[in-house]
Structure formats: structure tokens, C-alpha cells
DOMARFI-759591 format. One record per residue: z, x, y of N, C-alpha, C in turn. Coordinates in steps of 0.02 Angstrom, whole numbers, plus 50000, padded with zeros to 5 digits. Example, Ala and Ser with C-alpha at 12.3 -4.5 7.8 and 13.67 -1.06 7.14 Angstrom:
% DOMARFI-759591
503905066049716503905061549775503905066049835
503545064249888503575068449947503945064550002
//
This chain:
% DOMARFI-759591
526865485157490526445478457524526355478157621
525855473257607525735471957692526035467957729
526245472557811526945468757839526335467657920
526305461157941525945463558026526325465258078
525965468958103526155470658151526585465758200
527025468758259527395465758300527065460958337
527415455758356527125450858402526415445858351
526225447958300525335444358258525615437558220
525445434258233525405427358200525285427558145
525315425358099525255420858037524525418258061
524115418857985523295415358013523665407058015
523175404558083523335398458095522805393257996
523115387757991523095385257927522315379857975
521825379557911521165378257920521545369857945
520915366658000521145360458004520995355457963
521215350757933521135344257898520555340157915
520445340157850519415336457870519555330057885
519165325857899519145317557913518895313557857
519045310157847518575305557748517865301957801
517615300557752516845299357760517145291557735
516155287757733516655281057700516705283657618
516105285357602516095285757524516905286857500
517475291857538518005295557522518325290657541
518445286057586518815279957579518895273457538
518085274757515517895268557476518245270757402
517935280257364518535280757320519235280957325
519615279957379520485281657400520345272657382
520175268057406520335261157398520175258957324
519625263657270519585262257212520605262857170
520395271757186521035274657156521725269957165
521795266457246522415264857260522425260257202
522115254057223521775248057171522355250357078
521915256657050521885256556980522485259056971
522975262757046523655264657006524095256757038
524005252257100524295247557079524205240657035
523785241757004523445237456957524025241956870
523885246856865524265251056816524755248856834
525025250256877525665250356894526035243456876
525775239956884525895229756879526225229356814
525475231456772525485231256686526005232856641
526035239156670526585244556664527475242256679
527585240456737527945237756772528275232556789
527795225156798527685220856809528055221256883
527755223356919528005226456987527715227357013
527515225857085526775227257112527275233657145
526545237157205526965244557227526725241657307
527485241457359527445239857419526685243557466
526595239657529525985242657554526295251757571
526895252657596527115257857618527185263157571
527085260657493526965266857448526825265857460
525895260957419525325261757452525015269757492
525595266157557524915272757629525185278057608
525845279957595526065285557542526015289957491
525645285657461525175285757390524535290557431
524345287457470523515286957490523815295657538
524425296957558524515302157620524385310557564
524815308957519525215312457473524215316757410
523975312157419523345311457367522765314557419
522945313857498522505316457552522515322457566
523105324757558523515329757577523215335757527
523385332157475523255339757420522275342257421
522005337957437521215338857455521295341657552
521695342757593521745343357646520935340957712
521495333157669520895329257720521535322957745
521535319657808522005316457827521505308957864
521885301757866521905298257890522345296657923
522305293657987522885289158020523485285857986
523645282657996524425279757959523935273357968
523815269058040523485263658018522815261957978
522825264157971521775266457918521965268057840
522755271057842523115271757782523515264357730
523765262257780523935256557806523405251457785
522875253357803522385243757794522165244357730
521925250557714521825253557633522065252257590
522685256957611523525252457573523385244757529
523405239257609523325231257611522805230657569
522375233257566521495229457552521465232257444
521875236657451521885238957361522285234357344
522835232057391523605227857347523135219257345
522665219857393522405212757399521915211757339
521455218757350521075219157272521225220457184
521965223957202522025220357135522685217957111
522615213257149523045207557148522535199857149
521905200957157521655196757143521205198557088
521125204557056521085207356993521265202456951
522245204056941522465202656901522625194556894
522535190956958522285187056949521725179656926
521415183456891520905181156865520705180856793
521005187756782521145191456702521765189556671
521355188756592521835186656553522295194656560
523005193056523523525201556516522885209756475
522925204956427522305210256382521775211756436
521255207856442520835208856501521055215056551
521625211656597522125215756642522085223256627
522685224856561522805230656548521805233856542
521525231656520521055237156523520645239356565
520575234256626520435234956676520795240856688
521575238656694521775246056745521705250156718
521455252156641521435257556584520855260556606
520355258156616519995259356637519645262356716
519945257056770520155260456823520165266756834
520885267256763521265273756792520895282056763
520325278556666520005282456694519525286856722
519245279656759518465284056805518765287756882
519555286556881519625291756921519795297056895
519395300856843519275306556817518085306856831
518055312256868517295311656883516935311856836
516965314556796516705314756738516435309056698
517005304156704517205298056651516755294056674
515995290156632515565285456688515785278656658
515615275156697515685267456666515655262956715
514955258556681514685253756721515405249956758
515595248656712516275242956748516325244556814
516635252256791517275255156865516615253556915
515915255756900515605257056961515445250456993
515595243856941515325237356983515985234057024
516575240056998517365238257045517035243457107
517005249757129516655252757164516445249857201
515945244057195515525240957234515985236957268
516155232157238516805227357265517165230757337
517515235757318517685240457339517315244257421
517025244757403516485243557461516445236557501
516115233957472515855227157495516625221857543
517385224557517518065224357556518065226757601
517925234257593517945239657680517305236457708
516845235857710516415230257754516755225157761
516695220057756517265217057771517655214557818
518115222057814518605222657844518585227957896
517835230957927517725233457992517585241157971
517905242157908517615251057878516835249057889
516305255057919516005257657902515685263457892
514945265357893514735270357845514835272457951
//
């Protein structure tokens, strides 16, 4: 077993990476998918704080970081998007949409419908001052 010499400190962890626009867009999509899925499964909407916490957990797994204010904004936008979808779809169409969005979280899953929803996430980000 190797030990460090006295007085030596453990190596510092690598700094967390900042998010680019496409990652923010993907995070908004993923949060909306989770919100919609939870709504159809439990008939209850996630709070903004729950969404921001979920975003933080996902980001930390990839060693990414985003300021709390930005996580809250993405949480609020995902709530707005998910509620908009739920409000315009029948229950059956909403269940399909939630399922399709959750499947699309797998990078190997290809869906033209999910790409259209991702485009809507991009529009929402631009409308709210999140730029590339």
C-alpha cells in the first residue's frame, strides 16, 4: 500500500466544467421530460426547487456546473414547457410524449419528434436570454 509523504496533500480534484448552449438545451429537455413523466405517473408537478436540485445532481455526475440562478431558470422553463405540452395534449398523447422524451434521453435513441421538441427548447432558451 502506497502512502503519501508527511505533509503532502491529496491531489486537487479537477475543476468542474462550464456548460455550453447545447448542454443547457439538453438539460432543459431532460428536465421537461422528467417533469412530464412525473406528472403523468403521479398526477403532481415537480417544484422549481426539485427541478433545480435534479439539474444539479445530473450536472455533478458529469463534473459540470451551473450557477443556482441558471439552474432555477432552466427549472422554471422546463416547468413552463412541460405544462404547455400537458395542456395541449390528450392524456394518451401526453403519455406518449413523456415516454418518447424519456427514451430520447438515451443518445442512441433517434426520434424526429424529440428533435422537434429539442428545437422548442432552443427557442425557449433564446426567448429568455440564454445565448450560445
